[in-house]
N, C-alpha and C positions, 0 to 999 in steps of 0.2 A: 304686065306689071307695073304698078306704079312707084315712083320713088317714095321712101319713107320720109315723111314730112316732119323734119326737124329744125328747120330755119325759116324764118320769115323772109320772103323773097321780094326784092324789087323787080318790077316787071320790066327789066332791061336785060337785052342779051348781048354782050360784049363780043365782037368778032374780030377786032384788031387792036393792038397796042404798040406803042412807041415812046420810049422816055417816060415822061409824067403825063401822057395822054392815052386814052383808050377811046374806041369808036364802037358804036352799036350797030346793029343790023339794019337800022334805017339811015346809017350815015352820019349821025349826030356825034360830035366830039366832046369829051368830057375831060376835064383836068382831074387828075386822081391824086388827091392829097390824103388817101388811107393806105394805098398800096396792098390791098388785100390782106389786112391786119398786120401791116408792118413787115409784109413778105418781101416786096419790090424794093431792094436795097440799092441797087445800081442803075435802075431803069428798066422799063419793060423792053424785052427782047433787044438787049444790049447786043450789038454786033459782035463783040469779042466773046461774049456768053454763048450766044448762038453758034458761033464757029467752033467753040471749044467742044460743045456737046455733039455737033454734027461730026466733027473729026474722030471723036471717041465713039460714036455710033458705028462709023465705018470700020472700026477696029473690033472692039468687043463691047457690048452692052452689059452684060452681066455674068459673074460667076460667083460662087459662094465664097464665104470666108475660109474655106477649107484649104484655099491656096493662097499664095502671096500676091498680094496686089500693090505694086509699087505706088500707084497713084495715092494710096492711103498714107504712106510715109511722106509723099511730096506734101500733101494737104497738111499733114502734121507739122511739118517743119516750117512751111509758110505761115500758118496759123500761129505757131509758137513765136516767130519772129515778129510779126505784125501786132500781136496782142501783148508782147513783152512777157510771155510765160512759157519760155524756151525749155525749161527743165520740168515742165508738166506732161502727163501723159494723156493721149487721145483715145476716147471710145466713141465710134461712129454708130449712130442709129438713124431713125427715120422722122421723129417729130418732137415737138417740144415736151408734150406729155411723157413720151418714152425716154427722153433725155432726163427729166425730173424723176420719173420712177426709177431709173437706174441709178441715180445719183443718191437718192434716199436709201435705196437697197444696198449700194456700196458702203455707204456710211455705217448702216447697221452691221455688215459684215466686218467692218473695220473696227469697230468698238464694241460689238456684241450687244448693243443696247436697242431699245423699242421706241423710246419717247422721241417725237419730232416736235419742235416749236415753230409755228406759222404765226401769221398775222392777219388782223382784220383786213378785209376787202382784198384779200390774196386771190391770185389765180395762178395755179400750176398745172392744169391739165384735167382731162377727163378719164384717164385710166385709174386703175384701183386705188393705189395709195396717193398719187398725185391729187386726184378729185377729193379725197378725204382731208388733204392739206389745203384745199381750196375753200375759201370762206363764202361759199354759196349753197345752201342745203338743198336747192332745187336740183343741183347737179348730182347730188349723192343719193345713190340707191341704197336700200336696206343693207344689201350684201357688201357695200363699200364701209359701212359704218364700223368704227373700233374706238377704243379709248386711248389710243396712242398719240393723238394729236392734241397738242396744248395751243390754243389760240390765244395771242396777247394782242394788245392795241399796237398799231403801227406807230414807230418813232417814240415810243414810251420806254425810255431808259430804266426807270425806277421799276416798272413792271417786269422788265426782263431780268433785272438783278434779283428781284423777289423770287421769280421763277427758279433761277439757278440756285439760289439759296436754298430753296426748299426741295428741288428734284434734280439738281446738277448732275449727280452721278447716274441718273436714269436717262438722262438726254442724250440721245444718238447724234441729232442734228438740229441745226437752224437754217430753215430755207427761207429766203427773202428775195423779193424783185427789187433791183436797185432803183427802178422807177416802176411803180405799179402800172400796168396797161389797163386791163379790163376793169381794175378798180377805180380808174379815173385820173390816171396821170398824177400819182401821188409820189413824190421824190423822197427816198430814204435820205435822213439827215447823215451827213458825214460822221458825226459824233456818234450816231445810233449804230452805224456799220462797224465803227471803232470798238464801241461797247461789245458787240456781237464777237468780234475777233478776240478781244481780250477774255471774255467769259468762256468762249469756246476752248481758248488755249488753257484756262485755269482748270476746267472741268472735264477736259478731254473729249469734248464734243466737235463735230464737223461743221464748218461753215460752209453752206451751200448758196452760191450766188445765182439765183434765177436769172438769167440773161437773154431768155428766149425772145423777148420783145425789145428789151432795153440795151441789148448787146450788139455787136457787130458794128460799131462805130456810129450807131443812131445818136447817142448822146453827145458826140464829139470826142469822147474817149472810146478805145475799143470795147471796154467793158463800164457801163456806168458806175459800177461799184468801185472803180479805180479812183474816182474823186475823193474817197475816204482815206486814199494813201495806205490801204493794208491789202493784203492777199487773202482771197478766200481759198478754201480746200478744194472746192470743186466749183467750176462754172458751167451751167447748162446753157445750150444755144440751140437755134433752129431759125424760124422765120427768114430773116434776111440772110441766112447762110448759103442758100441755093438760089435766091432771086426767083423763087417759084418752082424750083426742082426740088422734091421732098428729100431733105437732108437734115440731120441733126446731130449733136454730139455733146459730150461731156469731157472737159479737161479736168484731170485729176492730179492734185499735188504729188510730188514724188515720195513723200513719207507714206502715202496709201499704197501698198503693194497689190498687184494683180495675183489672182489664182485662176487656173483654167477652170472654165466651165461656171464661175459665179456670174458672169454676164455673157449675153450671146445675142445674136441678130442674124436674120436670113438676108435682109436686103440691105441692111445699114452699111455704109461704105462701099456700095457698088461702084463699078467703073464710071457710069454716067453721073452719079451723084458726086464723086470726087471731082470729076471733070467741071461740073456746074460750080461747085465750092471753090475750086481753084481759080476758075475765071472771076468769080465775086471779089476774091482778096486781091487778084491782080489788078482788077478796075479800081477798087477802093484805094489801092495803094498808088497806081500810076495817076489816077484823076484826082487825087488828093481830096477824096470824098469826106473823110472826117472833119477836114477843115472847112469844106462847103457846108456841112451840117451846122458847125458852129456860127458861122456868118449868115447864112440864109435863116437859120433858126432864131437868131438874135433879131434880125430884122422884123421876123413875124411876131415874135413876142412883144417887142417894144411898139409895134404898129397896133397890135391887139390891145395892149394896155392904154392905148391913146383913145380908144372906143369906150365911152363912159358906161354903155349899157352892158358890157361884158365884165364879168367879175373873176377875179382869182386866177389871172393867166399864169401858167406855171409849166415847168418842163425843163428839159435839157436838150440842146441841139434841136434835132428835128423829131422830137417826141414832145408834143405840146398839148396842153389841155385848157380849157376855160369853161367857167360856169355861165349857163344861160338862164336868165330869169323867166319866170312863168309866162310873162306876156310875150316872150320870143320863143316859146317851145316849138314852134314850127320852123324855126331857123335852119336846121340841119335838112330837114325835108325840103324846103325852098331853096336851099344852096343846091340840092341835087336836081330838082325838076325845073327850076327857073334859072339857074346859072350854070348848070351842067357840071357841077364840081362835086366829087366824092369826098365825104368826110366820114369819121366814125363817131360813135357815141357811147357813153356809159350812163346808165340809168341813174338818177331820173333827169339830170340836167347838164351833163358835161358833153362837150364836143371835143373829140380827139383829132389830131393831126399827125399821121404817121407816113409822110411822102417818102419817095425816093430820096436817097442822100444826095443825088444829082439834081435836085430841084434847083431850078433857075430863079434868079431873084425876080425877073420880069413876071414868071409865074406866080410867085409870092405876091408880088404887087397887084397882079389881077384878082387874086383871092381876096386882098384886103378890100379892093374896090368893090367886089361883089358882095362881101359881107356887110359892107356899109350901106350899100344899095339896099339888100334884103331887110336890114334892120329898119331903114327909113320906111320901107313899105309895110312892115308889120306894125309900125307905129303910127302910120298914117290913119 
């Protein structure tokens, strides 16, 4: 049997990882500034994370949600404290797509409506409703198509106001990434998020803050939406939540009431997932990684802005993007193969940086030196 071919693959086999570095089966070392799509939040194989999982594995790895799992409440309490959302409720699941799917579903249960507002260049996942709210038709099969999604321009307050003026009583929810990841590191303006909050309040719609990539401290705040100074009704999270262990969740405001059997999961919130997620929160807090995301991210952004060939350097914390001109189209590839540095991209011309929140400044300096070297070679 062959693997189903759904991803373009770099011919690299990673066999070891530590901190911000990975090693392949030939012994070559790579600086990881992509973290497997923003998943590695506290560094590869962090010793506390490893010990937490190993200790839990010695006790019990899994039982279903038909019994009480105290680790779930421990995780909810720690997450509430660190995120500042202590009065919210936590539903645990397995992936970002599943988190968004459940948030959209719960919003519809809450107000009995069907319409969802999403935005240009959005990415919310590949499951049935999440992919329909994703602005990329190549991901959407005919079975996913429906007329309940309203796509609007990102950061366009007038278009949002006009939509609510026309269809406000039909709109169940508005879903938005605080910083678009796959879409190219596009930052939602504070005033735009505030407008979403006020319109949702006025019309009885639910504000869903997709924090799958831009959450968990990556921006320097726990949720990047927090820069706007308003609270969403739900926050979805995954990626960095488990530092590589599959775990995701939705935190839900207290005015949205649960009912039995509306949501459910077999593997969500299992013992190992909770142990991994608790370890991540403990390390983020103890090692002050949100502060490091601010300082190291600021250094990288300012250094990139001083390179004249790079355009529109943007982002918050350690979620950074910049545009690459056509004559430097091979920059990402050359960073990987010549400099042994992993980065991400958004087509056609954006390089994305999503490293561990524990990235050290000397590693950031090495990256800046490497990018300058590769630009000089490409221009020679």
